[in-house]
N, C-alpha and C positions, 0 to 999 in steps of 0.2 A: 656267745653271738649265734651262733647258729639255732640255739635252744629260743633265745628270745624272737630273732626273725622267725621262726616258725611258731611262737605264741601268735605273734602279731599277724601272720599270715593265716592264721585260721580264726581269729576272732574276725579279720577284715572278711574271711566267707563267711562268718555266721553272720555276719551284718547284713552282709549282699543277700542271704539268704531269707532274714526278714525282711530286710525291705521288699526283697523281689514277693514275699508269701504277700505282706499288707497291698500291694500293689496288683496282685491278681485278684485278692480277697475284694477288693475294691470296685476292679474292674466286673467281676461276674458278680457283685451286689448290684453296680449301678443298672446291669444288663439285665438281673432281677427282678429289679422293680419296678420295671419302664418298660415290660411286654410291648408289643402293638397294640394299637386298638383303634378301632374302624369306626370312624365320625358318622353320627347319624345325621348329618345335613338339616337342613332347614325344612319346616312345616309349611308348605305352600297352600294362602289361604287366599279365597278370593271374598269379596267387598268386606265389609265391616260387622262384623256378625254382633260385636257390644253394643253398636249404632240403636239400636232399636230394643235393646235390654231395657226391662224395668226394675224398681228397685232403688236405695239409694246409693250415692257416689260418699265413699269412703277415701280420705286423706292421709296419708301416710305421716305420722309425727315422727321429725326426724330427733328429737331429744329423747325421743322416748322408743327410738327404733334402733337396733344392732345387726348390721351386716357382717359376717365373718368369713373366713375359710381357715382350714386345717388340714395342715397334708404331712404325712411321714416322711422323716428325714435324718439320714445317719451321718453324724461328725462323726467322722472317725477320729481327726486330729485332736476331738474334747471328748475321745472316750464315749462316747454317748451315743451309741447304734440303736437306739429307739426314743426318739424324740419328735415330738408333736411341733410343727412350729402353728400358732394360732394366730392371725391377725384379724383387727376389728375396725369397724369405722361407723359412725354415726352419721355420715353423708348419705343419707339413703330420701333421694323424692320418687314420689311415685299416688296413683290412687285406683281404685276399681267400685266395680258395681256389686251389690250384694242385694239378695231379693230372699225375703224371708217366708214364714207361713209354708201353704201347701207349693211344692215343685221348685224347691230352693234353687237360686243358682249364685254361681260366680263370675263374673265376666267382666271383661276389660281392663283387667290387670297390666300395669303397666310402669314398671319399677327399673331407676336409673340409681346406680352405688358408682360414689367418686372414686376411683380407684387409687388415685392418687394420695388419699387420707388414708389408707390401711396403716397399720401398726402393729408391730408384735414387740417382742422383749429386746429386740436385737435391732438397731438403727443400720446398723453394716448389711443386715439381712433386708430390711423393708427398702435400702437405698441399690441394692444390689436385684432386688424384685423387679424393684419400678422400672430402672435404666434399662435392663438385661432380660428379665424377661415377659413381664408386661408393656412395658416402652411405652409408660404413662404419658409420658410427652407427644406422642402422636395418638395413642389409643387413651385415654383419660377415663371413660367411663365402661362400664358393662351394664346393658341391659335385660330385661324380661319382658316378654310381653307375651300375657296366656290366650290361648287360641279354646282348651276346651277342660272340661273338667271329668273326674271319673273316681264314684264312689259315693257322690253327695246322697244323705238321705231322702225320702220322700217327703220328707216335711221339717218344719223347725221352727222351733220356739226360742225367745230370748234365755239366754245363760245357758242352754245347751251345750257341749262341747262336741265337734264335730273332725272327724278323722277321714280325710279325701287328697286325691291327687288332682295335681294341679298342671298341666300340657301346654307348651308353648315355644317360644323361638327365644333364646337365648344368644345376644351378641355381644362379642367380648374380642378385643386383637384385630379387629378388622373380621371377623368371621362369625358366622349366625348359625347355629345349631339347633335338634331341638331337645327340648329337656324338658323331667319330670321333676315336682317339688312333692313331695309326700307333706301336706299340712295338717295342721292341727286349730284350732282355735273357737273362740264365740263370740257372740254378740250380745251386749250389757251395756243397756243407757245409752245407745247410740255410739258406741266403740266398740271396736274389735279388737283383741288380741289372739297374738296365735304366734306359732314358729312355724317357717317352713323351710325345709333340708333337702338337699339333691346331691349326688357323687356325678362329679366332670372328670374329664380329662383335658392336661393341658396341652397334649398334640394336638386334639380335636379342633381347638381353637389357634393353631399353628403356634403356640409358644410352648417352646422347649424346656424342659423340666431342667431347673438349676443343679449345675454339677461342676465344683468348683475341680477342677482336677483330683477327681474322684476321691477327693477328701471330705468333702462335705455334698452329700447328693440327697436330695427330694425326688420322693414318691410321683409320678406322674398321675395318677390318682388324689383329687381335691374333694372335701367333704365342704359345702359351700351352705350357710346358713344364714336364716332370717327374723330373727327377733323379733316382731313388731306392734305396735300398737298406731291403730289409723281409727279415724272421727267421723261422722257424719258431716257433709257439708249441707 
């Protein structure tokens, strides 16, 4: 009887150690993946630089455009320590102006994404993110308004693929910050196709990274992308 009690006590102690170890690891992981980050703040803009821009206006085609986010998460309970959650939507509206030829320009980009329509491979995750993280009932949209560009070539001809940076103000969850998108694209037959990618941080927009009792933990850093098609109006 004493031996049995001894073994039961030993097993209980081992279980306590295991549980404590998992909890300590989870807490350490949560703090390690989400170090503090300084929000860049919004760019102050005077006047409307796009109002005097030359060139053609291009309209985003939602059916041929995908906005997405990718965030690293550790699903400890499911034994998935290296999982990327990817959410996508076609609910993208917007337009911008492009001038080709000598001294090409990309101006007046104004893009709106309906965050309520983002979907991953888990409806549970989607519901949690919409209700508790993005709070889409109150903040249903994310917008990006361009301010300037960097790296455009000195001249452009149709069909040429270009790579440049598009700098502007992104608004989400009631907060506006300067963000830079890395863009690749080309113009062909009055249609522009391309991709725009940026890395943002949830806490810059007063969004807390999802953390379900330290067993499902999302990283603060998020990669957002826009694979777009736009046609001349």
